[in-house]
C-alpha positions as CSV (number, residue, x, y, z in Angstrom):
1,X,43.7,0.8,-37.1
2,X,45.9,3.3,-35.3
3,X,47.0,6.2,-37.5
4,X,50.7,6.8,-36.6
5,X,50.5,10.4,-37.8
6,X,48.2,11.2,-34.9
7,X,49.6,12.2,-31.5
8,X,49.4,9.9,-28.5
9,X,46.5,11.5,-26.5
10,X,48.7,12.2,-23.5
11,X,50.7,14.6,-25.8
12,X,47.6,16.7,-26.4
13,X,47.9,19.0,-23.4
14,X,45.1,21.6,-23.2
15,X,46.1,24.7,-21.2
16,X,42.5,25.8,-20.6
17,X,42.3,26.5,-16.9
18,X,38.6,25.7,-16.7
19,X,37.4,22.1,-16.9
20,X,33.8,20.8,-17.3
21,X,34.0,19.6,-13.6
22,X,36.0,21.9,-11.3
23,X,37.0,20.7,-7.8
24,X,35.6,23.9,-6.4
25,X,32.2,22.9,-7.6
26,X,32.4,19.6,-5.8
27,X,34.1,20.5,-2.5
28,X,32.2,22.4,0.2
29,X,33.6,23.7,3.4
30,X,36.8,25.6,4.2
31,X,40.0,24.3,5.7
32,X,41.0,25.8,9.1
33,X,44.6,26.2,7.8
34,X,46.5,26.5,4.5
35,X,49.0,23.8,5.6
36,X,48.5,20.1,4.7
37,X,50.6,17.0,5.2
38,X,49.7,14.0,3.0
39,X,51.2,10.8,4.5
40,X,50.7,7.7,2.3
41,X,50.7,5.6,5.5
42,X,47.4,4.0,6.5
43,X,48.6,2.5,9.8
44,X,50.1,5.7,10.9
45,X,46.8,7.6,10.5
46,X,45.1,4.9,12.6
47,X,47.8,5.3,15.3
48,X,47.4,9.0,15.4
49,X,43.6,8.6,15.7
50,X,44.0,6.1,18.5
51,X,46.4,8.5,20.2
52,X,43.7,11.2,20.1
53,X,45.9,13.5,18.0
54,X,43.5,14.0,15.1
55,X,40.2,15.8,14.8
56,X,38.2,14.9,11.7
57,X,37.2,18.0,9.7
58,X,36.2,16.7,6.2
59,X,35.4,13.6,4.1
60,X,36.4,13.4,0.4
61,X,34.1,11.0,-1.5
62,X,35.6,8.3,-3.8
63,X,33.8,6.1,-6.3
64,X,35.0,2.7,-5.2
65,X,36.7,3.3,-1.9
66,X,35.5,4.5,1.5
67,X,35.6,8.3,1.9
68,X,39.1,9.7,2.5
69,X,39.1,11.6,5.7
70,X,40.9,14.8,6.5
71,X,41.9,15.7,10.0
72,X,43.2,18.7,11.9
73,X,46.4,18.2,13.9
74,X,47.7,20.7,16.4
75,X,51.5,20.9,16.4
76,X,53.2,23.3,18.7
77,X,50.1,25.4,18.8
78,X,49.7,25.5,15.0
79,X,47.0,23.6,13.0
80,X,47.8,21.5,10.0
81,X,45.5,19.3,7.9
82,X,46.5,15.6,7.7
83,X,45.0,13.4,4.9
84,X,46.2,10.1,3.4
85,X,45.4,10.6,-0.3
86,X,45.7,6.9,-1.2
87,X,48.2,5.6,-3.7
88,X,48.7,5.8,-7.4
89,X,48.8,9.0,-9.4
90,X,45.2,9.4,-10.5
91,X,43.6,9.0,-7.1
92,X,46.3,11.0,-5.3
93,X,46.1,13.8,-7.8
94,X,42.3,13.9,-7.5
95,X,42.4,14.1,-3.7
96,X,45.2,16.7,-4.0
97,X,42.9,18.8,-6.2
98,X,40.1,18.6,-3.6
99,X,42.4,19.5,-0.7
100,X,43.4,22.6,-2.7
101,X,39.7,23.4,-3.3
102,X,39.2,22.9,0.4
103,X,41.6,25.8,1.0
104,X,45.0,24.3,1.6
105,X,47.9,25.9,-0.2
106,X,51.1,24.5,1.3
107,X,51.7,20.7,1.1
108,X,54.3,18.1,2.1
109,X,53.7,14.5,1.1
110,X,55.5,11.6,2.6
111,X,55.6,7.9,1.9
112,X,57.8,4.9,1.0
113,X,59.6,4.3,-2.2
114,X,61.5,1.4,-3.8
115,X,65.2,2.1,-4.2
116,X,67.4,1.8,-7.3
117,X,70.5,2.5,-5.2
118,X,71.1,-0.4,-2.7
119,X,73.2,1.9,-0.5
120,X,70.0,3.6,0.6
121,X,69.2,1.7,3.7
122,X,65.6,0.9,4.7
123,X,64.1,4.1,6.1
124,X,66.7,6.5,4.6
125,X,65.2,9.7,3.4
126,X,65.3,11.0,-0.1
127,X,64.1,14.5,-1.2
128,X,63.0,14.3,-4.8
129,X,64.3,17.3,-6.7
130,X,63.3,15.9,-10.1
131,X,60.7,13.3,-11.1
132,X,60.7,11.2,-14.3
133,X,57.2,11.2,-15.7
134,X,56.4,7.6,-16.4
135,X,52.7,8.0,-15.4
136,X,49.7,9.5,-17.2
137,X,48.2,12.0,-14.8
138,X,50.8,14.7,-15.0
139,X,50.3,15.1,-18.8
140,X,46.8,16.5,-18.1
141,X,48.4,19.3,-16.1
142,X,51.5,20.5,-18.0
143,X,53.1,20.1,-21.4
144,X,54.7,16.8,-22.2
145,X,58.3,16.4,-21.0
146,X,60.4,13.5,-19.7
147,X,61.2,15.2,-16.4
148,X,59.5,17.7,-14.1
149,X,61.4,19.7,-11.4
150,X,60.3,20.4,-7.8
151,X,60.2,24.0,-6.6
152,X,63.8,24.6,-5.6
153,X,62.8,26.9,-2.8
154,X,60.5,24.2,-1.3
155,X,63.3,21.6,-1.6
156,X,65.6,23.9,0.4
157,X,63.0,24.2,3.1
158,X,62.6,20.5,3.4
159,X,66.4,20.1,3.4
160,X,66.7,22.7,6.2
161,X,64.5,20.6,8.5
162,X,66.6,17.5,8.0
163,X,69.8,19.5,8.6
164,X,68.3,20.9,11.8
165,X,67.6,17.4,13.2
166,X,70.9,15.9,11.8
167,X,69.0,13.5,9.6
168,X,71.0,12.0,6.8
169,X,69.4,12.4,3.4
170,X,69.9,12.6,-0.4
171,X,68.4,14.9,-2.9
172,X,67.9,13.3,-6.3
173,X,65.8,12.0,-9.1
174,X,62.7,9.7,-8.6
175,X,61.0,7.5,-11.2
176,X,57.2,7.9,-11.0
177,X,55.4,4.9,-12.7
178,X,51.9,3.6,-13.1
179,X,53.1,0.1,-13.8
180,X,53.9,-1.4,-10.4
181,X,54.2,-4.9,-12.0
182,X,56.0,-3.6,-15.1
183,X,59.3,-2.6,-13.4
184,X,61.4,-4.8,-15.7
185,X,65.1,-5.3,-15.6
186,X,65.5,-3.3,-18.7
187,X,63.6,-0.3,-17.4
188,X,65.3,-0.5,-14.0
189,X,68.7,-0.5,-15.8
190,X,67.8,2.5,-17.8
191,X,66.4,4.4,-14.8
192,X,69.6,3.7,-12.9
193,X,71.7,5.0,-15.8
194,X,69.6,8.2,-15.7
195,X,70.4,8.6,-12.1
196,X,67.1,7.7,-10.5
197,X,67.4,6.9,-6.8
198,X,63.9,5.8,-6.1
199,X,60.7,4.5,-7.7
200,X,57.2,5.4,-6.6
201,X,53.7,6.1,-8.1
202,X,52.8,9.7,-7.2
203,X,55.5,12.3,-7.2
204,X,55.5,13.6,-10.8
205,X,51.7,13.9,-10.9
206,X,51.7,15.8,-7.6
207,X,54.4,18.2,-8.8
208,X,52.3,18.8,-12.0
209,X,49.1,19.5,-10.1
210,X,50.9,21.9,-7.7
211,X,52.4,23.8,-10.7
212,X,49.0,24.0,-12.4
213,X,47.2,25.2,-9.3
214,X,50.1,27.4,-8.1
215,X,50.5,25.9,-4.7
216,X,53.6,24.9,-2.8
217,X,54.5,21.2,-2.7
218,X,57.4,19.1,-1.5
219,X,57.9,15.4,-0.6
220,X,60.0,13.2,1.6
221,X,60.5,9.6,0.4
222,X,61.5,6.9,2.8
223,X,63.6,4.1,1.3
224,X,61.7,0.8,1.2
225,X,62.2,-2.3,-1.0
226,X,65.2,-2.7,-3.2
227,X,64.6,-3.3,-7.0
228,X,68.2,-2.5,-8.0
229,X,69.5,-6.1,-8.1
230,X,68.9,-9.2,-10.2
231,X,66.0,-10.1,-7.9
232,X,63.5,-8.0,-5.9
233,X,64.5,-7.6,-2.2
234,X,61.4,-6.6,-0.2
235,X,63.5,-5.8,2.8
236,X,60.6,-6.5,5.1
237,X,60.5,-5.3,8.6
238,X,58.1,-6.4,11.3
239,X,57.2,-2.9,12.4
240,X,57.3,0.0,9.9
241,X,55.7,2.6,12.2
242,X,58.9,4.0,13.8
243,X,60.3,5.3,10.6
244,X,56.9,6.3,9.2
245,X,56.3,8.4,12.3
246,X,59.8,9.9,12.0
247,X,59.2,10.9,8.4
248,X,55.7,12.2,9.2
249,X,56.7,14.5,12.0
250,X,59.6,15.9,9.9
251,X,56.9,16.5,7.2
252,X,54.7,18.4,9.6
253,X,57.5,20.7,10.6
254,X,58.6,21.2,7.0
255,X,55.1,22.0,5.9
256,X,54.6,24.6,8.7
257,X,57.9,26.2,7.6
258,X,56.6,26.7,4.0
């Protein structure tokens, strides 16, 4: 029987910088650049490959999925690594670790998020400034806390790119969860009362890894489905690529500005 005097394991943060298995002992090779964009958009990667924009430079092995490929993209004469790290905090954090071991140091992730604010139209951009840690991975990288803040200087850099291109956006709080099918009405109501604009599955973990490894990280979230009402509104669109491409190219520019 569970002894309630014992801490929940996720509260047992260990600050030891050296683990039994370190990413640097697994990853071989060196990135041609310190800049990396992580689009959580599979179809976008396929389009960029078909367009001849990407040059494969590395493969990251996974246990149950095909290898995750990293590519070099040349943008206005500058190289940037492009890799879709998958979805969900554990996988994405692991690939993030390996990209750092590969030699990348400046990162921008982009992907879609559910919205808790219906005024955020499909494709609207949110820059997360704070993430609510309702996932497990981040607790292995920093002390337990309810919230984790983005690097303010990185947020300003991402904001400056949107201002330059006259793109409307909001900066706010995102809810990172592991429980895709456990976004209950009660939890949604609480998150809305706390000021969360979006819900997704990676942000707080990525911020924690970046802080632990002392690398720069920022993220653009594109508004997707709406879970703010009495019923889920998937807000499906036939072709998501136009706004995915828009967010991706903004991410590339922002990453190269870090």
